[in-house]
C-alpha positions as CSV (number, residue, x, y, z in Angstrom):
1,M,7.9,72.4,-139.3
2,K,4.1,72.1,-139.3
3,K,4.2,68.6,-140.9
4,I,6.8,67.4,-138.4
5,T,4.7,68.8,-135.5
6,M,1.6,67.0,-136.7
7,L,3.5,63.7,-137.2
8,V,5.0,63.8,-133.7
9,L,1.5,64.6,-132.2
10,A,0.0,61.6,-134.0
11,V,2.7,59.3,-132.7
12,L,2.3,60.5,-129.1
13,L,-1.5,60.2,-129.3
14,L,-1.2,56.6,-130.6
15,A,0.7,55.8,-127.4
16,F,-2.5,56.3,-125.4
17,I,-4.8,54.2,-127.5
18,P,-5.3,50.8,-125.8
19,D,-4.1,47.8,-127.8
20,E,-7.7,46.4,-127.7
21,A,-9.0,49.4,-129.6
22,L,-6.6,48.6,-132.5
23,A,-7.2,44.9,-132.5
24,K,-10.1,43.3,-134.4
25,T,-11.5,39.9,-133.7
26,D,-11.2,37.9,-136.9
27,D,-12.1,34.4,-135.8
28,W,-15.0,32.8,-133.9
29,Q,-12.8,31.9,-131.0
30,G,-13.1,35.5,-129.9
31,E,-16.8,35.9,-130.4
32,R,-19.4,36.3,-127.6
33,I,-22.9,35.1,-128.6
34,Y,-26.3,36.5,-127.5
35,F,-28.9,33.8,-128.1
36,L,-32.5,35.0,-128.5
37,M,-35.9,33.5,-129.3
38,V,-37.3,35.7,-132.0
39,D,-40.9,35.6,-130.8
40,R,-40.0,36.4,-127.2
41,F,-37.5,39.2,-127.6
42,A,-38.9,42.4,-128.8
43,N,-42.1,43.5,-130.7
44,G,-41.2,46.0,-133.3
45,D,-44.3,45.7,-135.5
46,P,-47.7,45.1,-133.9
47,A,-49.2,44.6,-137.4
48,N,-47.8,41.1,-137.7
49,D,-48.9,40.0,-134.2
50,L,-52.0,38.2,-135.8
51,D,-53.1,35.7,-133.2
52,A,-50.4,36.6,-130.6
53,D,-51.5,36.0,-127.0
54,R,-49.1,36.9,-124.2
55,D,-51.4,35.2,-121.7
56,D,-50.8,31.8,-123.4
57,P,-47.2,30.6,-122.8
58,S,-47.6,28.3,-125.8
59,A,-48.7,31.0,-128.3
60,Y,-47.0,33.7,-130.2
61,H,-46.1,36.7,-128.1
62,G,-45.3,39.2,-130.8
63,G,-41.5,39.3,-131.1
64,D,-40.2,40.0,-134.7
65,F,-37.4,41.0,-136.9
66,K,-38.1,44.7,-136.5
67,G,-38.0,44.3,-132.8
68,I,-34.5,42.7,-132.9
69,T,-33.3,45.3,-135.3
70,K,-34.3,48.1,-133.0
71,R,-32.5,46.4,-130.1
72,L,-29.2,45.7,-131.9
73,D,-27.6,48.7,-130.2
74,Y,-28.7,47.2,-126.8
75,I,-26.9,44.0,-127.7
76,K,-23.9,45.8,-129.0
77,E,-23.5,48.0,-125.9
78,M,-23.4,44.9,-123.7
79,G,-20.4,43.8,-125.8
80,F,-21.8,40.9,-127.8
81,T,-20.3,40.2,-131.2
82,A,-22.8,37.7,-132.6
83,I,-26.5,36.8,-132.2
84,W,-28.0,33.4,-132.6
85,L,-31.7,33.3,-133.6
86,T,-34.1,30.5,-133.2
87,P,-35.5,29.2,-136.6
88,I,-37.2,31.9,-138.6
89,F,-38.9,29.6,-141.2
90,E,-42.6,29.4,-141.6
91,N,-44.1,27.3,-138.9
92,E,-47.5,25.6,-138.3
93,G,-49.9,26.2,-135.5
94,K,-48.3,27.5,-132.4
95,G,-44.8,27.0,-133.6
96,Y,-43.7,30.3,-132.0
97,H,-40.3,28.6,-131.3
98,G,-39.6,27.9,-134.9
99,Y,-39.0,24.1,-134.8
100,W,-42.3,23.0,-136.4
101,I,-41.5,24.0,-139.9
102,S,-44.1,24.0,-142.7
103,D,-41.9,25.8,-145.3
104,F,-38.1,25.8,-145.2
105,R,-37.8,28.7,-147.7
106,K,-40.3,31.2,-146.3
107,A,-40.0,33.5,-143.3
108,E,-42.6,33.1,-140.6
109,E,-45.2,35.8,-141.1
110,H,-45.4,36.5,-137.3
111,F,-41.8,37.5,-137.5
112,G,-42.0,39.7,-140.6
113,T,-40.9,39.6,-144.2
114,M,-37.8,38.3,-145.9
115,E,-36.8,41.9,-146.6
116,E,-37.1,42.8,-143.0
117,F,-34.9,39.9,-142.1
118,K,-32.3,41.0,-144.7
119,T,-32.4,44.4,-143.1
120,L,-31.8,42.9,-139.7
121,V,-28.7,41.1,-141.0
122,K,-27.4,44.3,-142.7
123,E,-27.9,46.4,-139.6
124,A,-26.2,43.7,-137.5
125,H,-23.2,43.7,-139.8
126,K,-23.0,47.5,-139.7
127,R,-22.4,47.1,-136.0
128,D,-19.9,44.3,-136.5
129,I,-22.4,41.7,-135.1
130,K,-22.5,38.4,-136.8
131,V,-25.8,36.5,-137.3
132,L,-26.2,32.8,-136.6
133,L,-29.5,31.2,-137.8
134,D,-30.9,28.0,-136.2
135,F,-31.2,25.4,-139.0
136,V,-33.3,22.2,-138.8
137,V,-32.8,19.2,-141.1
138,N,-34.0,16.3,-138.9
139,H,-37.7,16.8,-139.1
140,T,-40.7,18.9,-140.3
141,G,-43.8,20.1,-138.5
142,Y,-46.4,17.6,-137.4
143,Q,-48.8,18.4,-140.3
144,H,-46.4,19.2,-143.2
145,E,-47.9,19.0,-146.6
146,W,-45.2,16.5,-147.8
147,L,-46.8,13.9,-145.5
148,T,-49.8,13.6,-147.9
149,D,-47.8,14.1,-151.1
150,P,-47.6,10.8,-153.0
151,D,-44.4,11.9,-154.7
152,K,-42.7,12.4,-151.3
153,K,-43.9,9.3,-149.4
154,D,-40.4,8.1,-149.2
155,W,-39.0,11.4,-147.8
156,F,-39.7,10.3,-144.3
157,H,-38.7,7.4,-142.1
158,E,-41.4,5.0,-140.9
159,E,-43.3,6.4,-138.0
160,Q,-42.1,5.0,-134.8
161,E,-41.0,6.5,-131.5
162,I,-37.6,6.3,-129.9
163,T,-37.7,3.7,-127.2
164,N,-33.9,3.2,-126.7
165,W,-31.9,6.4,-126.5
166,E,-28.7,4.4,-126.5
167,D,-29.5,3.0,-130.0
168,Q,-27.9,5.2,-132.6
169,K,-30.1,3.8,-135.4
170,Q,-33.2,4.7,-133.5
171,L,-31.9,8.1,-132.8
172,E,-31.4,8.7,-136.5
173,D,-34.4,6.9,-138.0
174,N,-37.3,7.2,-135.4
175,W,-39.5,10.2,-134.9
176,L,-38.3,12.6,-132.2
177,Y,-41.3,13.5,-129.9
178,G,-43.7,12.6,-132.8
179,L,-42.1,14.9,-135.3
180,P,-42.0,13.5,-138.9
181,D,-38.4,12.3,-139.4
182,L,-36.8,13.2,-142.7
183,D,-34.7,10.6,-144.5
184,Q,-31.4,12.3,-145.3
185,E,-30.2,9.1,-147.1
186,N,-32.9,9.8,-149.8
187,A,-31.1,11.7,-152.6
188,E,-34.0,14.1,-153.2
189,V,-34.3,15.0,-149.5
190,R,-30.5,15.5,-149.2
191,K,-30.4,17.7,-152.2
192,Y,-33.3,19.8,-151.0
193,L,-31.8,20.4,-147.6
194,L,-28.4,21.2,-148.9
195,D,-29.7,23.5,-151.6
196,T,-31.9,25.2,-149.0
197,A,-29.0,25.7,-146.6
198,K,-27.0,27.3,-149.4
199,W,-30.0,29.4,-150.5
200,W,-30.4,31.1,-147.2
201,I,-26.7,32.1,-147.1
202,T,-26.8,33.5,-150.6
203,E,-30.1,35.3,-150.1
204,T,-29.4,36.9,-146.7
205,D,-25.6,36.9,-146.1
206,I,-25.9,35.2,-142.7
207,D,-22.6,34.2,-141.0
208,G,-23.4,30.7,-139.6
209,Y,-25.9,28.1,-138.6
210,R,-26.7,26.6,-135.2
211,L,-27.5,23.0,-136.2
212,D,-30.4,21.5,-134.4
213,T,-30.6,17.8,-133.3
214,V,-27.3,16.9,-134.8
215,R,-27.1,13.4,-133.3
216,H,-30.5,12.5,-134.9
217,V,-29.0,12.8,-138.4
218,P,-26.3,10.5,-140.0
219,K,-22.7,11.8,-139.8
220,D,-22.2,11.4,-143.6
221,F,-24.9,13.9,-144.2
222,W,-23.2,16.4,-141.9
223,T,-19.9,15.8,-143.7
224,E,-21.5,16.8,-147.0
225,F,-23.5,19.6,-145.4
226,S,-20.3,21.2,-143.9
227,K,-18.5,21.0,-147.3
228,E,-21.4,22.5,-149.2
229,V,-22.2,25.5,-147.0
230,K,-18.5,26.4,-146.8
231,S,-18.3,26.3,-150.6
232,V,-20.7,29.3,-150.5
233,K,-19.0,31.2,-147.7
234,K,-15.6,29.8,-146.7
235,D,-15.7,31.3,-143.2
236,F,-19.3,30.2,-142.5
237,F,-19.5,28.9,-138.9
238,L,-21.3,25.8,-137.8
239,L,-22.4,25.4,-134.2
240,G,-23.9,21.9,-133.6
241,E,-26.2,20.7,-130.9
242,V,-25.4,17.2,-129.7
243,W,-27.3,16.8,-126.5
244,S,-25.1,14.4,-124.6
245,E,-23.1,14.5,-121.4
246,D,-20.4,12.2,-122.9
247,P,-17.6,14.4,-124.4
248,A,-16.2,11.4,-126.3
249,Y,-19.5,10.8,-128.0
250,L,-20.0,14.5,-128.7
251,A,-16.5,14.9,-130.1
252,E,-17.0,12.3,-132.7
253,Y,-19.2,14.8,-134.7
254,E,-16.2,17.2,-134.9
255,K,-14.9,14.9,-137.6
256,T,-17.8,15.8,-139.9
257,G,-16.6,19.3,-140.3
258,I,-18.9,21.0,-137.8
259,D,-16.8,23.7,-136.3
260,S,-18.2,23.9,-132.8
261,F,-20.8,22.4,-130.4
262,V,-22.8,23.7,-127.5
263,D,-21.0,22.2,-124.5
264,Y,-23.6,20.2,-122.5
265,P,-21.1,18.6,-120.2
266,F,-19.9,22.1,-119.2
267,Y,-23.5,23.2,-118.7
268,E,-24.4,20.3,-116.5
269,E,-21.5,21.1,-114.1
270,A,-21.5,24.8,-114.3
271,S,-25.2,25.4,-113.8
272,E,-25.1,23.2,-110.7
273,I,-22.0,24.7,-109.2
274,F,-22.9,28.4,-109.5
275,S,-26.6,28.1,-108.7
276,K,-25.8,27.3,-105.1
277,L,-23.6,28.5,-102.3
278,G,-20.5,26.7,-101.1
279,T,-19.6,24.7,-104.2
280,S,-16.2,24.8,-105.9
281,A,-15.6,25.8,-109.5
282,G,-12.6,23.5,-109.5
283,P,-14.4,20.6,-111.3
284,L,-14.9,22.8,-114.3
285,V,-11.1,22.7,-114.9
286,D,-11.5,18.9,-115.2
287,V,-14.3,19.5,-117.8
288,W,-11.8,21.6,-119.7
289,K,-9.0,19.1,-119.5
290,R,-11.4,16.5,-120.9
291,N,-12.3,18.8,-123.8
292,E,-8.6,19.3,-124.6
293,H,-8.2,15.6,-124.7
294,Y,-11.2,14.8,-127.0
295,Y,-11.5,17.8,-129.3
296,D,-9.2,19.3,-132.0
297,S,-10.6,22.7,-131.4
298,P,-11.8,22.8,-127.7
299,H,-11.6,26.6,-127.6
300,L,-14.5,26.8,-130.1
301,L,-17.0,25.0,-127.8
302,G,-20.0,27.1,-126.9
303,T,-20.4,27.4,-123.1
304,F,-23.6,28.4,-121.4
305,L,-25.5,28.4,-118.1
306,D,-29.0,28.0,-119.5
307,N,-30.9,27.9,-122.7
308,H,-34.4,27.4,-124.2
309,D,-34.5,23.7,-123.6
310,N,-33.7,23.7,-119.8
311,I,-35.1,25.5,-116.8
312,R,-33.6,29.0,-116.3
313,F,-30.4,29.4,-114.3
314,T,-32.4,31.9,-112.2
315,R,-34.9,29.2,-111.3
316,K,-32.1,26.9,-110.2
317,A,-30.8,29.6,-107.9
318,L,-34.3,30.2,-106.5
319,I,-34.8,26.5,-105.9
320,N,-31.6,26.6,-103.9
321,Q,-33.0,29.7,-102.0
322,E,-30.1,31.8,-103.4
323,P,-30.3,35.4,-104.7
324,P,-30.2,35.0,-108.5
325,G,-28.2,38.2,-109.2
326,T,-25.3,37.1,-107.1
327,R,-25.4,33.6,-108.5
328,W,-25.4,35.1,-112.0
329,K,-22.3,37.3,-111.4
330,L,-20.2,34.4,-110.1
331,G,-21.3,32.1,-113.0
332,L,-20.8,34.8,-115.6
333,T,-17.3,35.6,-114.3
334,Y,-16.3,32.1,-114.9
335,L,-18.1,31.9,-118.3
336,F,-16.4,35.0,-119.7
337,T,-12.9,34.2,-118.4
338,A,-12.8,30.4,-119.2
339,P,-12.0,28.8,-122.5
340,G,-14.9,28.5,-125.0
341,I,-17.3,30.8,-126.8
342,P,-19.6,32.3,-124.1
343,I,-23.3,32.1,-125.1
344,L,-25.8,34.2,-123.1
345,Y,-29.5,33.3,-123.4
346,Y,-31.7,36.4,-123.7
347,G,-33.1,37.6,-120.4
348,S,-30.1,36.3,-118.4
349,E,-28.9,39.9,-118.1
350,I,-32.0,40.7,-116.0
351,A,-32.1,37.3,-114.2
352,L,-35.3,36.3,-116.1
353,D,-37.0,33.4,-114.3
354,G,-38.6,30.3,-115.9
355,A,-39.3,26.7,-115.2
356,E,-39.7,23.9,-117.8
357,D,-40.6,24.7,-121.5
358,P,-42.5,26.9,-122.3
359,D,-42.1,28.9,-119.0
360,N,-38.3,29.2,-119.7
361,R,-39.2,31.3,-122.8
362,R,-40.9,34.3,-121.2
363,M,-41.1,37.6,-123.0
364,M,-38.1,39.9,-122.5
365,D,-38.5,42.9,-120.2
366,F,-36.3,45.9,-121.1
367,R,-37.4,47.9,-118.0
368,A,-35.4,45.8,-115.5
369,D,-32.5,46.8,-113.2
370,E,-29.3,47.4,-115.1
371,E,-26.8,46.2,-112.5
372,L,-26.3,42.8,-114.1
373,I,-26.3,44.3,-117.6
374,Q,-23.4,46.6,-116.6
375,Y,-21.6,43.7,-115.1
376,I,-21.9,41.7,-118.3
377,G,-20.6,44.7,-120.2
378,K,-17.5,44.8,-118.0
379,L,-16.9,41.1,-118.6
380,N,-17.3,41.4,-122.3
381,K,-14.9,44.4,-122.4
382,I,-12.3,42.4,-120.4
383,R,-12.6,39.3,-122.6
384,S,-12.4,41.4,-125.8
385,A,-9.2,43.1,-124.6
386,E,-7.3,40.1,-123.3
387,P,-6.3,37.3,-125.8
388,A,-5.3,35.1,-122.8
389,L,-9.0,34.7,-122.1
390,T,-9.9,33.5,-125.5
391,K,-6.7,31.6,-126.6
392,G,-4.7,31.0,-123.4
393,K,-4.0,27.9,-121.4
394,M,-5.8,27.4,-118.2
395,E,-4.4,26.2,-114.9
396,K,-5.9,25.8,-111.4
397,L,-3.8,27.7,-108.8
398,Y,-6.0,27.3,-105.7
399,D,-9.3,25.5,-104.9
400,R,-10.4,25.2,-101.3
401,N,-13.6,25.8,-99.3
402,G,-15.5,27.4,-102.2
403,L,-12.6,29.7,-103.3
404,T,-11.2,28.9,-106.7
405,V,-8.3,30.7,-108.4
406,L,-7.5,30.0,-112.1
407,K,-4.7,31.2,-114.3
408,R,-4.9,31.9,-118.1
409,T,-1.7,32.5,-120.0
410,Y,-0.9,33.5,-123.6
411,K,2.2,34.9,-125.2
412,G,3.6,36.3,-122.0
413,E,0.3,37.7,-120.7
414,T,-1.3,36.3,-117.6
415,L,-4.9,36.7,-116.3
416,V,-6.1,35.3,-113.0
417,T,-9.7,34.7,-112.1
418,A,-10.7,34.3,-108.4
419,I,-14.2,33.2,-107.5
420,N,-15.3,33.0,-103.8
421,N,-18.5,30.9,-103.7
422,S,-18.5,30.7,-99.9
423,D,-20.5,32.5,-97.2
424,Q,-17.5,34.3,-95.7
425,T,-14.4,36.3,-96.7
426,A,-11.7,34.0,-98.0
427,E,-8.1,34.3,-98.9
428,A,-5.8,32.4,-101.2
429,I,-2.0,32.5,-100.9
430,I,-0.4,32.0,-104.3
431,P,3.4,31.4,-104.4
432,A,5.0,34.2,-106.5
433,A,6.8,31.4,-108.5
434,E,3.3,30.6,-110.0
435,L,3.0,34.1,-111.3
436,A,6.0,36.5,-111.2
437,D,8.3,37.9,-108.6
438,D,8.5,41.4,-109.9
439,K,4.9,42.1,-111.0
440,V,1.5,43.0,-109.4
441,L,-2.0,41.7,-109.9
442,T,-4.4,44.5,-110.9
443,G,-8.1,43.8,-110.5
444,L,-10.1,44.6,-113.6
445,L,-13.6,44.4,-112.0
446,A,-13.2,46.1,-108.6
447,G,-9.7,47.6,-109.1
448,E,-8.1,45.9,-106.1
449,E,-4.3,45.2,-106.3
450,A,-2.2,42.4,-105.0
451,K,1.5,42.6,-104.6
452,N,4.2,40.0,-104.0
453,K,5.0,40.0,-100.3
454,N,7.7,37.7,-99.1
455,G,7.4,35.5,-102.2
456,E,3.6,35.3,-102.0
457,F,0.5,36.9,-103.5
458,E,-2.4,37.2,-101.1
459,L,-5.8,37.4,-102.7
460,V,-8.7,38.4,-100.4
461,L,-12.3,38.2,-101.6
462,N,-15.5,39.0,-99.9
463,R,-18.2,36.4,-99.6
464,E,-19.9,35.5,-102.9
465,S,-17.7,37.7,-105.0
466,A,-15.2,37.5,-107.9
467,E,-12.3,39.3,-109.4
468,V,-10.4,39.1,-112.6
469,Y,-6.7,40.2,-112.2
470,K,-4.1,41.0,-114.8
471,L,-0.4,40.5,-114.1
472,N,1.2,43.9,-114.7
473,E,4.4,45.7,-114.2
474,P,4.4,47.7,-110.9
475,A,3.0,51.3,-111.3
476,G,5.8,53.7,-112.1
477,P,6.4,56.9,-114.1
478,H,4.3,56.9,-117.2
479,W,6.9,58.0,-119.7
480,G,4.5,58.3,-122.5
481,L,2.3,60.7,-120.6
482,I,5.4,62.6,-119.3
483,S,6.8,62.9,-122.8
484,A,3.4,64.1,-124.2
485,T,3.0,66.6,-121.3
486,I,6.4,68.1,-121.9
487,G,6.9,67.4,-125.6
488,V,3.6,68.7,-127.0
489,P,3.9,72.2,-125.5
490,V,7.6,72.4,-126.5
491,L,6.7,71.5,-130.1
492,F,3.9,74.0,-130.1
493,I,6.2,76.8,-128.8
494,G,8.8,75.8,-131.4
495,Y,6.1,76.0,-134.1
496,L,5.1,79.5,-132.9
497,Y,8.7,80.6,-132.7
498,A,9.4,79.4,-136.3
499,A,6.2,81.0,-137.6
500,G,7.2,84.3,-135.9
501,R,10.6,84.2,-137.5
502,R,9.1,83.6,-140.9
503,R,6.8,86.6,-140.5
504,K,9.8,88.8,-139.6
505,K,11.7,87.7,-142.7
506,V,8.7,88.5,-144.8
507,S,8.3,92.0,-143.3
């Protein structure tokens, strides 16, 4: 009787565990990435600050591996499942950003030791956080020792600047902003870069690379690169940077085996739309439709509103004389409910300001207001729980006067995102035929509910606000709760009764 009681109790309790708590994301399509610049995030060890100077925007500021490790719980609590780090390799001079590499197989001393980086990866994995490392193969630092090594004189292309950015040969062979351009067609260079890429995976157990300056390196190199790194770790993820607003051009690199790309066409549209009042989010659906046309895996594209190479989204809002917090909420609502892998640049959660590089790389401040942080946490939780937001189709239901309503559907589940980017309360009338006659829309952010009235759903949103709805069955008796409320006491009484009878028999 006791075993039966425990079994029934277990079954009843499982009825109350949300499906999302039982599910586990097992592909990158469901990840949410927090992108941070190592030097500008958190200072966990002042002993490695060396010549750090926070008053100089072009100098090291003190961020390091230990600082990131100490803040992993902060990242986890916001709901992110992966972190992308700027290059951690040894750099020259004021290479705080990591892109002026002097040694591809050493950790930058300002950031800490190799053992401290390995600890960071291990601690991230304990929290189910994957680690993406920025990897550079196009160039070295300005003063790299190979430049004066006679045995490596043919490791670089001839020094000449890019004068025609439409000329692919110039993009691949000429020096980008004066940085010495490696010749990946040289067998020795190619072998060194491939071996180095595999070495970091073997040594540190990282989960992926964000590949810098992809279009400045020949496609055949990336084809071999993709094959080689995945031979070490088959589920290793490659996120490429092809800085272009032409999706057709960008998508050509998908054929090399690179899994995903940061979606610059999306960024250009989205950052403009959400940084000012009165614009419609509708054009972003067109961006998505183009992606579906050009890419084999459009759901894997990395979507973002700002990064370390562009002025901060907050600055764009301020230029438009708009309150950044409100602008961020609207933009993030779209980012986390639209197709793609959301990428959040560190500091966005506190609306960190910044103009052109290096001002867009200010030191993180952990003492800021938490309202936006909590909002991001909600969005991450919703996205994690709803497969329709990561795998579903997207359709525009309404788009007028700054109010946009979008539908995501997947395996019978429907989510609706409504964004009012206007200066007044707005309503959208959605025919029930677009959703369902016998269901209701339940707000997941503010909790508002919309019912079918006379064959229509009426969505009303305050000015500059957003809501994410789920199409649900109308509220009714919760039979699981009722059965548990009645069944558990009955089973318990039955157990006591049986136990009492056994004692009587013994006596």
